[in-house]
N, CA, C and O of each residue as an XYZ file, in Angstrom:
272
protein
N     -67.884    136.980    -14.760
C     -67.401    137.592    -13.937
C     -67.866    139.096    -14.258
O     -68.354    139.774    -13.354
N     -67.651    139.793    -16.028
C     -68.090    141.109    -16.137
C     -69.398    140.998    -16.275
O     -69.780    141.956    -16.947
N     -70.431    140.191    -15.926
C     -71.292    140.133    -16.023
C     -71.919    140.636    -14.453
O     -72.786    141.510    -14.482
N     -71.586    140.217    -13.409
C     -71.282    140.221    -12.187
C     -70.974    141.481    -11.623
O     -71.433    142.142    -10.692
N     -69.962    141.645    -12.547
C     -69.320    143.294    -12.082
C     -70.363    144.191    -12.667
O     -70.648    145.319    -12.266
N     -70.771    143.693    -13.434
C     -71.686    145.185    -13.976
C     -73.260    145.184    -13.313
O     -74.240    145.899    -13.520
N     -73.077    144.340    -12.660
C     -74.641    144.372    -11.976
C     -74.381    145.290    -10.735
O     -75.057    146.271    -10.425
N     -73.288    144.803    -10.080
C     -72.352    145.417     -8.841
C     -72.721    146.502     -9.529
O     -73.814    146.984     -9.230
N     -71.981    147.104    -10.527
C     -72.090    148.901    -10.709
C     -73.485    149.343    -10.058
O     -73.758    149.925     -9.008
N     -74.213    148.859    -11.050
C     -75.142    149.409    -11.366
C     -76.676    149.339    -10.180
O     -77.820    149.793    -10.182
N     -75.956    148.620     -9.422
C     -76.022    148.119     -7.644
C     -76.367    149.661     -7.173
O     -77.263    150.451     -6.875
N     -75.011    149.474     -7.335
C     -74.408    150.700     -6.665
C     -74.639    152.549     -7.314
O     -74.627    153.619     -6.705
N     -74.796    152.276     -8.502
C     -75.081    153.250     -8.611
C     -76.562    154.031     -8.228
O     -76.689    155.220     -7.938
N     -77.580    153.052     -8.314
C     -78.641    153.072     -8.065
C     -78.618    153.984     -6.787
O     -79.126    155.103     -6.712
N     -77.865    153.241     -5.678
C     -78.336    153.187     -4.389
C     -77.847    154.619     -4.066
O     -78.300    155.367     -3.200
N     -76.702    154.888     -5.043
C     -75.779    156.022     -4.974
C     -77.070    157.364     -5.200
O     -77.258    158.212     -4.328
N     -77.698    157.336     -6.257
C     -78.898    157.921     -6.213
C     -79.810    157.730     -5.685
O     -80.460    158.738     -5.961
N     -80.635    156.919     -4.844
C     -81.400    157.211     -3.642
C     -81.233    157.644     -2.728
O     -82.155    158.152     -2.089
N     -79.586    157.607     -2.163
C     -79.240    158.524     -1.309
C     -78.957    159.812     -1.678
O     -78.810    160.580     -0.727
N     -78.827    160.317     -2.865
C     -78.617    161.992     -2.971
C     -79.943    162.289     -3.450
O     -80.009    163.310     -4.134
N     -80.901    161.724     -3.284
C     -82.318    162.605     -4.602
C     -83.145    162.766     -3.281
O     -83.557    163.826     -2.810
N     -83.365    161.042     -2.596
C     -84.523    160.714     -1.813
C     -83.770    160.259     -0.469
O     -84.111    159.334      0.268
N     -82.741    161.060     -0.327
C     -82.404    160.191      1.159
C     -83.268    159.790      1.728
O     -83.362    158.645      1.287
N     -84.441    159.990      2.838
C     -85.413    159.435      3.218
C     -85.741    158.295      2.914
O     -86.559    157.829      3.708
N     -85.376    157.441      1.867
C     -85.629    155.993      1.657
C     -85.300    155.262      2.738
O     -85.989    154.582      3.498
N     -83.686    155.594      2.681
C     -83.308    154.473      3.579
C     -82.387    154.871      4.981
O     -81.228    154.656      5.336
N     -83.490    155.526      5.527
C     -83.500    156.584      6.923
C     -83.994    155.274      7.800
O     -83.754    155.533      8.979
N     -84.459    154.255      7.703
C     -84.473    153.200      8.660
C     -83.188    152.543      8.925
O     -83.109    152.082     10.064
N     -82.368    152.412      8.326
C     -80.979    152.084      8.767
C     -79.662    152.040      9.555
O     -78.640    152.611      9.172
N     -79.730    151.545     10.331
C     -79.067    151.542     11.093
C     -79.813    152.157     12.764
O     -79.039    152.484     13.664
N     -80.935    152.215     12.912
C     -81.995    152.746     13.704
C     -82.930    151.536     14.055
O     -83.801    151.662     14.917
N     -82.803    150.759     13.605
C     -83.653    149.525     14.115
C     -83.208    149.032     15.439
O     -82.240    149.608     15.935
N     -83.973    147.675     16.347
C     -83.899    147.908     17.623
C     -82.355    146.450     17.307
O     -82.073    145.771     16.319
N     -81.803    146.540     18.573
C     -80.964    145.463     18.188
C     -79.150    145.797     17.547
O     -78.182    145.067     17.764
N     -79.156    147.292     16.630
C     -78.231    148.164     16.004
C     -77.407    148.762     17.739
O     -78.041    148.749     18.794
N     -76.115    149.170     17.635
C     -75.814    149.232     18.786
C     -75.267    151.071     18.495
O     -74.836    151.639     17.491
N     -75.435    151.356     19.335
C     -75.245    153.079     18.966
C     -74.643    153.554     20.992
O     -75.425    153.858     21.892
N     -72.936    153.440     21.127
C     -73.239    153.911     22.380
C     -71.657    155.153     22.199
O     -70.510    154.852     21.867
N     -72.178    156.416     22.538
C     -71.077    157.506     23.021
C     -70.150    157.463     24.092
O     -70.348    157.276     25.292
N     -68.854    157.718     23.306
C     -67.517    157.454     24.529
C     -67.311    158.787     25.046
O     -68.120    159.579     24.563
N     -66.651    159.205     25.714
C     -65.836    160.122     25.999
C     -65.196    161.351     24.573
O     -65.460    162.552     24.522
N     -64.334    160.562     23.567
C     -63.664    160.809     22.914
C     -64.162    160.206     21.464
O     -63.422    159.813     20.562
N     -66.027    160.240     21.464
C     -65.283    159.408     19.881
C     -67.158    158.701     20.393
O     -67.886    159.294     21.189
N     -67.581    157.227     19.601
C     -68.351    156.841     19.283
C     -69.109    155.729     18.837
O     -70.053    156.050     18.115
N     -68.987    154.632     19.034
C     -69.082    153.528     18.609
C     -70.460    152.290     18.238
O     -71.152    151.575     18.963
N     -70.396    152.481     16.952
C     -71.693    152.227     16.425
C     -71.491    150.683     15.399
O     -70.516    150.291     14.759
N     -72.507    150.235     15.543
C     -72.504    148.702     15.161
C     -74.066    148.323     14.797
O     -74.958    148.293     15.645
N     -74.232    148.067     13.540
C     -75.699    147.616     13.112
C     -75.410    146.368     12.813
O     -74.749    145.774     11.961
N     -76.142    146.091     13.823
C     -76.494    144.373     13.985
C     -77.520    143.918     12.976
O     -77.523    143.347     11.885
N     -78.512    144.495     13.947
C     -79.891    144.211     12.697
C     -80.090    144.693     11.757
O     -81.300    144.561     11.573
N     -79.547    145.359     10.743
C     -79.204    146.309      9.767
C     -78.586    145.411      9.067
O     -79.273    145.315      8.050
N     -77.865    144.819      8.998
C     -77.275    144.640      8.650
C     -77.400    142.895      8.631
O     -76.797    142.401      7.679
N     -77.912    142.162      9.304
C     -78.495    140.994      9.244
C     -79.711    140.919      8.086
O     -79.992    139.899      7.458
N     -80.385    142.255      7.939
C     -81.714    142.410      7.361
C     -81.075    142.403      5.392
O     -81.487    141.785      4.410
N     -79.907    143.438      5.588
C     -79.437    143.587      4.363
C     -79.015    142.114      3.618
O     -79.261    141.757      2.466
N     -78.353    141.452      4.604
C     -77.793    140.055      4.378
C     -78.962    139.221      3.915
O     -79.019    138.982      2.709
N     -79.701    138.848      4.540
C     -81.045    137.908      4.012
C     -81.345    138.767      2.373
O     -80.867    138.406      1.297
N     -82.030    139.659      2.545
C     -82.352    140.650      0.973
C     -81.292    139.500      0.216
O     -81.310    138.368     -0.267
N     -80.366    140.649      0.483
C     -79.008    139.675     -0.729
C     -78.885    138.157     -0.942
O     -78.384    137.461     -1.825
N     -79.389    137.970     -0.049
C     -79.445    136.287     -0.306
C     -80.524    135.650     -1.208
O     -80.671    134.714     -1.994
N     -81.246    136.754     -0.615
C     -82.858    135.874     -1.525
C     -82.761    136.278     -3.119
O     -83.303    135.655     -4.033
N     -81.812    137.659     -3.270
C     -82.015    138.338     -4.876
C     -80.789    137.083     -5.315
O     -81.032    136.492     -6.367
N     -79.900    136.797     -4.788
C     -78.965    136.232     -5.418
C     -79.702    134.741     -5.848
O     -80.103    134.543     -6.995
N     -79.828    133.649     -4.670
C     -80.908    133.145     -4.953
C     -81.796    132.855     -6.418
O     -81.883    131.920     -7.215
N     -82.406    134.250     -6.274
C     -83.050    134.103     -7.620
C     -82.753    134.083     -9.336
O     -83.054    133.560    -10.408
N     -81.851    135.169     -8.599
C     -80.637    134.958    -10.069
C     -80.479    133.956    -10.305
O     -80.982    133.628    -11.379
N     -79.531    132.552     -9.326
C     -79.084    131.058     -9.405
C     -79.705    130.487     -9.995
O     -79.293    129.977    -11.036
N     -81.508    130.281     -9.368
C     -81.673    129.515    -10.278
C     -82.722    130.057    -11.181
O     -83.054    129.431    -12.188
């Protein structure tokens, strides 16, 4: 369990550094075809369906590589 917490922490640190120093590397997130963005009178609705599917596939592939 401790090993997984360390790995998750390192991944979060790397993502945080990417967002802080090179934010254009993640500009694609939320702007793919299939991501829903609807402006309403008193707010908005944002559902990144396609982006989350891609993230899910990447996480699944990475976890399967570590598992075997």
